[in-house]
C-alpha positions in Angstrom: 42.2 6.6 77.5 38.6 7.7 76.9 37.8 4.4 75.5 39.2 2.5 78.4 37.2 4.8 80.9 34.0 4.2 78.9 34.6 0.4 78.9 35.2 0.5 82.6 32.0 2.4 83.3 29.9 0.2 81.1 31.0 -3.0 82.8 32.8 -2.3 86.0 32.6 -5.9 87.4 35.0 -7.2 84.7 37.8 -4.9 86.1 37.5 -5.8 89.7 38.9 -9.0 91.4 37.3 -10.2 94.6 38.8 -12.3 97.5 37.9 -16.0 97.3 36.1 -15.8 100.7 35.1 -13.3 103.4 37.8 -12.7 106.0 36.1 -10.3 108.2 33.4 -11.6 110.7 29.8 -11.1 109.7 29.2 -8.7 112.6 30.3 -5.7 110.4 27.7 -4.6 107.9 28.3 -2.1 105.2 26.0 -0.6 102.6 22.4 0.1 102.3 19.5 -2.5 102.8 18.7 -2.9 99.2 22.0 -2.0 97.6 24.1 -5.1 98.4 27.8 -5.2 98.5 30.4 -7.9 98.9 32.5 -10.4 96.8 32.8 -12.1 93.6 33.0 -15.9 93.2 35.9 -18.2 93.1 38.3 -18.1 90.2 38.6 -21.3 88.1 41.3 -20.3 85.8 43.1 -23.6 85.6 40.6 -25.2 83.2 39.9 -22.1 81.1 41.8 -23.2 78.0 39.6 -26.2 77.4 36.5 -24.1 77.8 37.7 -21.2 75.7 38.0 -23.3 72.5 34.3 -24.3 72.8 32.8 -20.9 73.1 34.3 -19.0 70.2 31.0 -18.7 68.6 29.5 -17.3 71.8 32.3 -14.7 72.1 31.7 -13.4 68.7 28.1 -12.7 69.5 28.7 -10.9 72.9 31.0 -8.3 74.2 30.6 -9.3 77.8 32.1 -12.8 78.3 33.5 -14.6 81.2 37.1 -14.8 80.0 38.6 -12.1 82.3 42.2 -11.2 82.8 42.1 -11.3 86.6 45.7 -10.4 87.0 45.0 -6.9 85.8 42.0 -6.3 88.1 42.2 -4.1 91.1 41.5 -5.5 94.6 38.2 -4.8 96.4 39.1 -4.0 100.1 35.6 -4.7 101.5 35.2 -8.3 102.2 32.3 -8.3 104.7 29.0 -10.0 104.1 26.5 -7.5 102.7 23.8 -6.1 105.0 20.3 -7.8 104.5 17.1 -7.1 106.5 16.0 -10.6 106.2 19.3 -11.9 107.3 19.3 -9.5 110.4 15.9 -10.7 111.4 16.8 -14.4 110.9 19.9 -14.1 113.2 17.7 -12.2 115.8 15.4 -15.1 116.0 18.4 -17.4 116.6 20.0 -15.3 119.3 16.8 -14.1 121.1 13.6 -16.1 121.5 10.3 -15.4 123.1 9.8 -19.1 124.0 11.3 -20.6 127.1 14.2 -22.9 125.7 14.4 -24.6 129.1 18.1 -24.2 129.2 19.5 -21.9 131.9 23.1 -22.7 130.9 22.9 -21.0 127.6 20.0 -18.5 128.0 19.0 -15.7 130.3 15.5 -14.3 130.7 15.4 -10.5 130.3 12.9 -7.8 129.9 14.0 -5.8 126.9 12.6 -2.5 125.8 12.7 -1.4 122.2 15.9 0.6 123.0 17.4 -2.6 124.8 16.5 -4.7 121.8 18.2 -2.2 119.4 21.3 -1.9 121.7 21.6 -5.7 121.9 21.4 -6.1 118.1 24.2 -3.2 117.8 26.4 -5.3 120.0 25.9 -8.1 117.4 26.0 -5.7 114.4 28.2 -2.7 115.3 27.2 -0.9 112.2 23.4 -1.4 112.5 23.0 2.4 113.2 24.0 3.1 109.6 21.0 1.1 108.4 18.1 1.6 110.8 16.7 3.4 113.8 15.1 2.0 116.9 11.6 2.5 115.5 12.6 1.1 112.2 13.9 -2.1 113.8 10.7 -2.4 115.8 8.6 -2.0 112.7 10.6 -4.9 111.0 10.1 -7.1 114.1 6.4 -6.4 114.2 6.0 -7.1 110.4 8.0 -10.4 110.6 6.2 -11.4 113.8 9.4 -13.0 115.1 8.4 -12.3 118.8 5.2 -11.8 120.6 3.5 -8.4 121.2 5.0 -5.8 123.4 3.9 -5.6 127.1 4.6 -3.0 129.8 6.9 -3.4 132.8 6.4 -1.9 136.1 10.0 -0.7 136.0 11.4 2.2 134.2 8.1 4.1 134.2 6.2 1.2 132.6 8.0 1.2 129.3 6.8 -1.2 126.7 9.0 -4.2 126.0 9.2 -8.0 125.7 10.2 -10.9 128.1 12.8 -12.7 126.0 15.4 -15.4 126.3 18.8 -14.2 125.2 21.7 -16.5 124.2 24.7 -15.9 126.4 27.1 -13.5 124.8 30.1 -15.9 124.5 27.9 -18.1 122.4 26.8 -15.6 119.8 29.8 -16.2 117.4 28.9 -19.9 117.4 25.2 -19.3 116.8 25.9 -17.0 113.9 28.4 -19.3 112.3 26.0 -22.3 112.4 22.8 -20.4 111.4 23.9 -17.8 108.9 22.9 -19.2 105.6 24.9 -16.6 103.6 28.2 -17.6 105.3 27.3 -21.2 104.9 26.7 -20.7 101.1 29.9 -18.7 100.7 31.9 -21.5 102.4 30.2 -24.0 100.1 31.4 -22.1 97.1 34.9 -22.0 98.5 35.2 -25.7 98.6 33.1 -26.6 95.5 34.9 -24.8 92.8 34.2 -27.1 89.9 31.1 -25.2 88.9 31.0 -21.8 87.0 28.5 -19.6 89.0 26.2 -17.5 86.9 23.1 -15.4 87.8 19.9 -14.7 86.1 17.4 -12.0 86.8 13.9 -10.9 85.4 11.3 -8.2 86.0 7.8 -8.4 85.3 6.2 -5.8 83.0 4.7 -3.1 85.4 3.9 0.5 85.3 7.2 2.2 86.6 9.3 4.5 84.5 12.3 3.3 82.3 14.7 4.8 84.9 13.0 3.1 87.7 13.1 -0.3 85.9 16.6 0.2 85.2 17.5 1.0 88.8 15.6 -2.1 90.1 17.2 -4.4 87.6 20.6 -3.0 88.6 19.9 -3.8 92.3 19.1 -7.3 91.2 22.3 -7.6 89.3 24.3 -6.2 92.1 22.6 -8.7 94.5 23.6 -11.7 92.3 27.1 -10.6 92.1 27.5 -9.6 95.6 25.4 -12.1 97.6 25.4 -14.9 95.1 29.0 -14.4 94.1 28.2 -14.9 90.5 30.9 -14.6 87.8 28.4 -13.5 85.1 24.7 -12.2 85.3 22.1 -12.4 82.6 18.9 -10.3 82.6 15.4 -10.5 81.0 14.4 -6.8 81.5 10.7 -7.3 80.8 9.1 -10.7 81.0 6.3 -12.5 83.1 7.2 -15.2 85.5 5.1 -17.7 83.4 6.5 -16.8 80.1 8.4 -19.6 78.4 12.0 -19.1 79.4 13.5 -20.0 76.0 11.2 -17.6 74.3 12.0 -14.5 76.4 13.7 -11.3 75.3 12.4 -11.3 71.7 12.7 -8.6 70.5 15.9 -7.8 72.6 15.5 -5.0 75.0 18.9 -3.2 74.1 17.5 0.2 75.4 17.5 -1.3 79.0 20.4 -3.8 78.8 22.9 -1.1 77.7 22.2 0.9 80.9 23.0 -2.2 83.2 26.5 -2.4 84.6 27.8 -6.0 84.8 25.0 -7.5 82.6 26.1 -10.3 80.4 23.1 -9.6 77.9 19.9 -11.8 78.1 18.5 -15.3 78.4 19.5 -16.3 74.8 23.2 -15.4 75.7 22.8 -17.4 78.9 21.8 -20.3 77.0 24.6 -19.9 74.5 27.1 -19.5 77.3 26.1 -22.8 78.8 25.8 -24.6 75.5 29.2 -23.8 74.2 31.0 -24.8 77.4 32.4 -28.0 78.6 32.1 -26.9 82.3 29.3 -27.5 84.7 27.3 -24.5 85.8 25.5 -23.3 88.9 22.6 -20.9 88.3 21.7 -18.5 91.0 18.3 -16.7 91.1 16.4 -14.4 93.5 13.3 -16.3 94.7 11.6 -19.0 92.9 9.7 -16.6 90.6 13.1 -15.1 89.6 13.3 -18.1 87.2 9.8 -19.2 86.4 6.5 -20.2 88.0 6.1 -23.0 85.5 7.6 -26.3 86.6 7.2 -27.8 83.1 8.9 -24.9 81.5 11.9 -25.1 83.9 12.1 -28.9 83.0 12.3 -27.9 79.3 14.9 -25.2 80.1 17.1 -27.7 82.1 16.9 -30.3 79.4 18.1 -27.6 76.9 20.8 -26.4 79.2 22.3 -29.9 80.3 25.4 -28.2 81.7 23.4 -26.5 84.5 24.0 -28.9 87.5 22.7 -26.8 90.3 20.1 -24.1 90.9 20.6 -21.8 94.0 17.7 -19.8 95.2 18.4 -16.7 97.2 15.3 -16.3 99.6 16.8 -13.2 101.4 17.4 -14.8 104.8 18.6 -18.1 103.3 20.0 -19.8 100.3 18.5 -23.0 98.9 20.6 -25.3 96.7 18.8 -27.6 94.4 20.7 -30.2 92.4 19.8 -31.1 88.8 18.7 -34.5 89.9 16.5 -33.2 92.7 14.8 -30.9 90.3 14.2 -33.4 87.5 13.7 -36.6 89.5 12.4 -35.8 93.0 9.7 -33.3 92.1 11.7 -30.2 93.4 10.4 -28.3 90.6 6.9 -28.1 92.3 8.5 -25.6 94.6 8.4 -23.1 91.9 4.7 -23.3 91.4 4.2 -21.0 94.6 3.7 -17.4 93.6 0.5 -15.6 94.5 1.7 -12.0 94.5 4.7 -9.9 93.2 7.8 -10.4 95.4 10.5 -7.8 95.8 13.8 -9.1 94.6 15.7 -5.8 94.2 
């Protein structure tokens, strides 16, 4: 029994099964801002036998592989889309605008104080109070510059606020369904089940403590599982964004990897996992720099890993899906040459 408990604590994601798609509307938002929660990816068990015969070498080298006994996993009751600040702000821009849309049938002009703005978003996201206050929301709005500056009204003792055009309430569900990239990405996964979805996270060498690095890496792993709906996640605990991908994790950072729950080892294990499989893969990363800032090196990596057919980039407020063809033939790799400063991915 003690061995079973230790195995579960070391790799809890292998003993949890997740629903295939979210069944609760996105208006419910659990969890903390940076500690995401949600669902696993679709199961593709019908073709597992043909794949297993090709990865026996890989299985001998790793204790965390993708062959999971899903029938014995316990259910996860929470099926709502995880809370994300960027997602919240993106939806706010869709529901409320500071520019006249010239459409009186769908919008109404209102002067909204900070409290009014907060209450309006609480109507959209009933659990928003669990994640931020009125002042915190205003700080996010100012930082993101989604609306203009506040002004003062002669009503209500000249409280500061904004003149805004608000989408009629009966249209909110439609707007959220059509503009929410997370929901669109999840639906895409639901209908496109031929790929195995795996995630990759890396963290640059910085001055934080070992405990802090482990915590930040764990947040990235969680995000890839819960937002990206990955079946497996691989981690490079310490590497620069421009370091050659195939040369990373040498020597192996076992002192960090062993503390990460749900990690399927490092980049060499990812390459082996893809190489010894006959199935196509979808690779999910957090921001372009989450993989590399060198287009030429990504090209080498993709040629080495010919079974990676898609790369999905989680930008926080949206998901970007890049096909292998677009990356190698249409110069989409140039998008990765964009980093000018460190980006928070956890």
